[in-house]
DRENNU-593292 format. One record per residue (C-alpha): residue number from 1; residue in one letter; x, y, z. Coordinates in steps of 0.02 Angstrom, whole numbers, plus 50000, padded with zeros to 5 digits. Layout:
BEGIN
<k = NUM; r = a; px = X; py = Y; pz = Z>
...
REM end
This chain:
BEGIN
<k = 1; r = x; px = 46550; py = 45671; pz = 47187>
<k = 2; r = x; px = 46530; py = 45783; pz = 47343>
<k = 3; r = x; px = 46709; py = 45743; pz = 47391>
<k = 4; r = x; px = 46770; py = 45805; pz = 47222>
<k = 5; r = x; px = 46686; py = 45974; pz = 47252>
<k = 6; r = x; px = 46761; py = 45985; pz = 47425>
<k = 7; r = x; px = 46935; py = 45944; pz = 47357>
<k = 8; r = x; px = 46913; py = 46074; pz = 47219>
<k = 9; r = x; px = 46861; py = 46207; pz = 47346>
<k = 10; r = x; px = 47009; py = 46164; pz = 47459>
<k = 11; r = x; px = 47131; py = 46175; pz = 47314>
<k = 12; r = x; px = 47057; py = 46340; pz = 47254>
<k = 13; r = x; px = 47066; py = 46414; pz = 47429>
<k = 14; r = x; px = 47246; py = 46360; pz = 47448>
<k = 15; r = x; px = 47294; py = 46434; pz = 47279>
<k = 16; r = x; px = 47200; py = 46594; pz = 47320>
<k = 17; r = x; px = 47286; py = 46612; pz = 47489>
<k = 18; r = x; px = 47460; py = 46581; pz = 47419>
<k = 19; r = x; px = 47429; py = 46698; pz = 47273>
<k = 20; r = x; px = 47361; py = 46837; pz = 47382>
<k = 21; r = x; px = 47512; py = 46818; pz = 47500>
<k = 22; r = x; px = 47631; py = 46832; pz = 47354>
<k = 23; r = x; px = 47542; py = 46985; pz = 47286>
<k = 24; r = x; px = 47506; py = 47075; pz = 47450>
<k = 25; r = x; px = 47670; py = 47045; pz = 47544>
<k = 26; r = x; px = 47769; py = 47177; pz = 47446>
<k = 27; r = x; px = 47626; py = 47300; pz = 47467>
<k = 28; r = x; px = 47622; py = 47270; pz = 47655>
<k = 29; r = x; px = 47811; py = 47297; pz = 47667>
<k = 30; r = x; px = 47800; py = 47459; pz = 47569>
<k = 31; r = x; px = 47655; py = 47518; pz = 47678>
<k = 32; r = x; px = 47760; py = 47482; pz = 47833>
<k = 33; r = x; px = 47904; py = 47586; pz = 47765>
<k = 34; r = x; px = 47787; py = 47729; pz = 47724>
<k = 35; r = x; px = 47716; py = 47725; pz = 47900>
<k = 36; r = x; px = 47891; py = 47726; pz = 47976>
<k = 37; r = x; px = 47938; py = 47877; pz = 47871>
<k = 38; r = x; px = 47778; py = 47965; pz = 47922>
<k = 39; r = x; px = 47813; py = 47934; pz = 48107>
<k = 40; r = x; px = 47991; py = 47998; pz = 48086>
<k = 41; r = x; px = 47930; py = 48157; pz = 48000>
<k = 42; r = x; px = 47803; py = 48185; pz = 48139>
<k = 43; r = x; px = 47939; py = 48169; pz = 48270>
<k = 44; r = x; px = 48050; py = 48294; pz = 48181>
<k = 45; r = x; px = 47906; py = 48416; pz = 48163>
<k = 46; r = x; px = 47863; py = 48412; pz = 48348>
<k = 47; r = x; px = 47846; py = 48585; pz = 48429>
<k = 48; r = x; px = 47989; py = 48668; pz = 48518>
<k = 49; r = x; px = 48001; py = 48608; pz = 48699>
<k = 50; r = x; px = 48032; py = 48784; pz = 48763>
<k = 51; r = x; px = 47878; py = 48851; pz = 48675>
<k = 52; r = x; px = 47777; py = 48706; pz = 48742>
<k = 53; r = x; px = 47832; py = 48740; pz = 48921>
<k = 54; r = x; px = 47789; py = 48925; pz = 48903>
<k = 55; r = x; px = 47617; py = 48881; pz = 48837>
<k = 56; r = x; px = 47588; py = 48761; pz = 48982>
<k = 57; r = x; px = 47642; py = 48894; pz = 49108>
<k = 58; r = x; px = 47524; py = 49019; pz = 49028>
<k = 59; r = x; px = 47383; py = 48893; pz = 49033>
<k = 60; r = x; px = 47416; py = 48859; pz = 49217>
<k = 61; r = x; px = 47410; py = 49046; pz = 49254>
<k = 62; r = x; px = 47245; py = 49061; pz = 49161>
<k = 63; r = x; px = 47172; py = 48916; pz = 49259>
<k = 64; r = x; px = 47225; py = 48996; pz = 49424>
<k = 65; r = x; px = 47146; py = 49161; pz = 49372>
<k = 66; r = x; px = 46983; py = 49074; pz = 49323>
<k = 67; r = x; px = 46978; py = 48985; pz = 49492>
<k = 68; r = x; px = 47007; py = 49152; pz = 49580>
<k = 69; r = x; px = 46867; py = 49233; pz = 49482>
<k = 70; r = x; px = 46753; py = 49086; pz = 49521>
<k = 71; r = x; px = 46785; py = 49109; pz = 49707>
<k = 72; r = x; px = 46748; py = 49294; pz = 49693>
<k = 73; r = x; px = 46585; py = 49263; pz = 49601>
<k = 74; r = x; px = 46533; py = 49138; pz = 49735>
<k = 75; r = x; px = 46571; py = 49266; pz = 49870>
<k = 76; r = x; px = 46471; py = 49401; pz = 49779>
<k = 77; r = x; px = 46326; py = 49279; pz = 49762>
<k = 78; r = x; px = 46327; py = 49241; pz = 49948>
<k = 79; r = x; px = 46330; py = 49426; pz = 49990>
<k = 80; r = x; px = 46187; py = 49460; pz = 49872>
<k = 81; r = x; px = 46082; py = 49322; pz = 49951>
<k = 82; r = x; px = 46118; py = 49394; pz = 50124>
<k = 83; r = x; px = 46068; py = 49570; pz = 50070>
<k = 84; r = x; px = 45909; py = 49505; pz = 49989>
<k = 85; r = x; px = 45859; py = 49411; pz = 50146>
<k = 86; r = x; px = 45900; py = 49564; pz = 50253>
<k = 87; r = x; px = 45796; py = 49676; pz = 50140>
<k = 88; r = x; px = 45654; py = 49550; pz = 50142>
<k = 89; r = x; px = 45653; py = 49541; pz = 50332>
<k = 90; r = x; px = 45652; py = 49730; pz = 50347>
<k = 91; r = x; px = 45512; py = 49742; pz = 50220>
<k = 92; r = x; px = 45410; py = 49619; pz = 50323>
<k = 93; r = x; px = 45437; py = 49725; pz = 50479>
<k = 94; r = x; px = 45370; py = 49878; pz = 50390>
<k = 95; r = x; px = 45217; py = 49795; pz = 50314>
<k = 96; r = x; px = 45059; py = 49828; pz = 50409>
<k = 97; r = x; px = 44980; py = 49670; pz = 50472>
<k = 98; r = x; px = 44854; py = 49620; pz = 50600>
<k = 99; r = x; px = 44920; py = 49671; pz = 50769>
<k = 100; r = x; px = 44884; py = 49576; pz = 50930>
<k = 101; r = x; px = 44724; py = 49674; pz = 50958>
<k = 102; r = x; px = 44666; py = 49649; pz = 50777>
<k = 103; r = x; px = 44684; py = 49460; pz = 50771>
<k = 104; r = x; px = 44524; py = 49358; pz = 50776>
<k = 105; r = x; px = 44490; py = 49263; pz = 50938>
<k = 106; r = x; px = 44553; py = 49086; pz = 50943>
<k = 107; r = x; px = 44434; py = 48951; pz = 50956>
REM end
């Protein structure tokens, strides 16, 4: 009895697989043709190579300008830090503090 069920399942699976192949094969071929047509349309609609090269050149110029501005901003930041430290040291020189005669004795 269990062998009969196994044989029935094997036969049903075989029939199902053959039937699905027969039904799905034409659909798969048509889908392949549609995909080929889509790829061909995409190739034909590709942007103009001259326009693309001009855009890339413009982008490269923009990148160079951004790098130049970045270097300038770094330089300005370094100068600002220097001026702040200079102003801070001068402010410390001007601040009244305990002189050598006003310091408490060590010890």
